[in-house]
C-alpha positions as CSV (number, residue, x, y, z in Angstrom):
1,M,141.6,99.7,125.9
2,T,143.9,97.5,123.7
3,R,141.6,94.6,122.3
4,C,137.9,94.6,121.2
5,F,136.1,91.2,120.9
6,L,133.1,91.6,118.4
7,D,130.4,89.1,117.8
8,V,129.5,88.9,113.9
9,D,126.2,86.9,113.9
10,G,123.3,89.1,115.0
11,V,125.7,91.8,115.4
12,L,127.1,92.3,111.7
13,A,125.4,89.3,109.9
14,D,121.7,88.8,109.9
15,F,121.4,85.2,111.2
16,V,117.9,85.6,112.4
17,G,116.7,87.1,109.2
18,G,118.4,84.5,107.2
19,I,117.2,81.6,108.8
20,H,113.7,83.0,108.3
21,R,114.6,83.6,104.5
22,K,116.1,79.9,104.2
23,L,112.6,78.5,106.0
24,G,110.6,80.9,103.3
25,I,109.0,82.8,106.6
26,D,108.8,86.5,105.8
27,F,110.6,88.7,108.7
28,D,111.1,92.0,109.5
29,V,113.4,93.1,112.5
30,H,111.1,96.3,112.7
31,Q,108.0,93.9,113.1
32,W,109.6,91.4,115.4
33,P,106.9,88.6,116.8
34,Y,108.8,86.7,118.8
35,A,110.4,89.2,121.0
36,K,110.7,87.8,124.3
37,G,113.2,90.3,125.9
38,P,114.7,89.2,129.1
39,D,113.1,85.8,128.8
40,G,115.1,85.3,125.5
41,W,114.2,84.0,122.2
42,H,114.9,80.1,121.5
43,F,114.6,80.5,117.6
44,H,114.5,76.6,117.0
45,D,111.7,76.6,119.2
46,E,109.6,79.5,117.7
47,L,110.5,78.2,114.3
48,G,109.0,74.8,115.3
49,M,112.4,72.8,114.9
50,T,115.0,71.1,117.2
51,F,118.4,72.9,117.6
52,M,120.2,70.1,115.8
53,G,117.6,70.3,112.7
54,M,118.3,74.4,112.4
55,S,122.1,73.3,112.9
56,E,121.5,70.9,109.5
57,L,120.0,73.8,107.5
58,C,123.1,76.2,108.5
59,D,125.7,75.1,106.0
60,F,128.2,76.5,104.4
61,D,126.4,78.5,101.9
62,F,123.8,79.4,104.5
63,W,126.3,81.4,106.7
64,R,128.1,82.5,103.4
65,K,125.0,84.2,102.1
66,L,123.7,85.9,105.1
67,H,123.0,89.5,104.5
68,W,124.6,92.4,106.9
69,T,122.2,93.3,110.0
70,H,120.0,96.4,108.9
71,D,122.9,98.3,111.4
72,G,126.0,96.2,111.1
73,H,127.6,98.9,109.0
74,D,126.5,101.5,111.5
75,I,127.5,99.4,114.2
76,L,131.2,98.7,112.8
77,R,131.7,102.1,112.1
78,I,130.9,103.2,115.7
79,V,133.5,100.5,116.8
80,L,136.1,102.0,114.5
81,E,136.0,105.3,116.1
82,F,137.0,103.4,119.6
83,F,139.5,101.0,118.2
84,D,142.0,100.6,115.7
85,P,141.0,98.0,113.0
86,K,144.0,95.9,114.4
87,Q,142.6,96.1,118.0
88,I,139.6,94.0,116.8
89,T,139.0,90.3,116.9
90,L,135.9,89.1,115.4
91,L,134.1,86.3,117.6
92,T,131.7,83.5,116.0
93,A,130.9,80.2,117.6
94,P,129.8,77.5,115.0
95,M,127.0,75.6,115.2
96,P,127.3,71.5,115.1
97,N,126.9,71.7,111.2
98,V,130.5,70.7,110.5
99,M,130.6,73.3,107.5
100,S,129.5,76.3,110.1
101,A,132.7,77.6,110.6
102,S,134.4,77.8,107.2
103,G,130.8,79.4,105.9
104,K,131.5,82.1,108.8
105,I,134.8,82.6,107.6
106,A,133.8,82.8,104.5
107,W,131.4,85.7,105.0
108,I,133.9,87.6,106.7
109,K,136.3,87.2,104.0
110,Q,133.8,88.3,101.7
111,H,132.3,91.2,103.8
112,L,135.4,92.0,105.7
113,P,138.3,90.8,104.1
114,E,140.6,93.1,106.4
115,Y,139.9,91.0,109.3
116,E,140.4,87.7,108.0
117,R,143.6,86.9,110.0
118,Q,141.5,88.4,112.9
119,I,138.8,85.7,113.4
120,G,138.4,84.1,116.5
121,V,136.1,80.9,116.3
122,W,135.1,79.8,119.5
123,T,133.1,76.8,120.7
124,D,133.6,77.2,124.4
125,S,132.4,80.3,126.6
126,K,133.6,83.6,125.6
127,A,133.9,84.6,129.0
128,V,137.3,82.8,129.1
129,L,138.6,85.9,127.0
130,A,137.3,88.2,129.6
131,Q,141.0,88.1,131.4
132,V,142.5,89.5,128.2
133,P,143.9,92.5,129.7
134,D,141.9,95.7,128.9
135,S,139.5,94.1,126.6
136,I,135.9,94.4,125.6
137,L,133.2,92.1,124.3
138,I,130.5,93.6,121.9
139,D,128.2,90.7,121.7
140,D,124.1,90.4,121.0
141,S,123.5,87.5,123.7
142,S,122.5,88.6,127.3
143,C,123.8,85.5,128.1
144,N,127.4,85.8,127.0
145,I,127.4,89.6,128.4
146,R,126.5,88.3,131.9
147,D,129.3,85.5,131.9
148,W,131.9,88.0,130.2
149,R,131.0,90.6,133.2
150,A,131.2,87.8,136.1
151,A,134.5,87.0,134.6
152,G,135.6,90.4,135.4
153,G,135.5,91.5,131.7
154,K,133.9,94.9,130.3
155,A,131.1,94.0,128.0
156,V,128.3,96.2,125.8
157,L,125.1,94.3,125.0
158,V,124.1,95.1,121.6
159,P,120.4,95.8,121.8
160,R,118.1,93.2,119.9
161,P,114.6,92.0,120.1
162,W,115.7,88.7,121.5
163,N,117.8,90.1,124.5
164,D,117.7,92.0,127.7
165,W,117.7,95.6,125.8
166,Y,115.0,94.7,123.3
167,A,113.6,97.8,124.2
168,D,116.4,99.7,122.4
169,A,116.7,97.5,119.6
170,D,115.6,100.2,117.0
171,Q,118.7,102.2,118.3
172,A,121.5,99.4,118.5
173,A,124.3,101.6,116.9
174,L,123.5,104.6,119.3
175,S,123.3,102.5,122.3
176,V,126.8,100.6,121.4
177,M,128.2,104.3,120.9
178,V,126.7,105.3,124.2
179,H,128.0,102.3,126.1
180,L,131.9,102.6,124.4
181,R,131.7,106.3,125.4
182,H,131.4,105.0,129.3
183,Y,134.5,102.7,129.0
184,A,136.5,105.1,127.0
């Protein structure tokens, strides 16, 4: 494999915990009350907001101040066992808030400065990148993974309470390692 496209939000950066903190709602990923599994999690519905209302909250400082996911360091460490850092492109999709993209980039510069020149801010379907030869997507969105595979690409779903592999969410890093070995 020559290229790894690694999603940021939900994989490395804790968007879900961040939005709960922003709204003053207690949140513990290990006591997830919103798990929908294959049905997905529509965070704005569950929190009683419209998507645009949610987007307004997610300004530059929101994204810049996000914490790492509880297992984000472990996931990155595992990815680095399979890929040279120069083979990794961090992918992130901004929300409609005009400051979203710059806040996400600021988070990457703060937490992963060695990747600041390897960022893909993606507003279209990530699946168009599935045609990059010998590439793989690592993402927490079941929809992104399905679209990527339908476009002919290799992909690894990071188990999270809001996706198809919700039952393995407590062992996400291990799951990523096992599935990357499958492609190695």
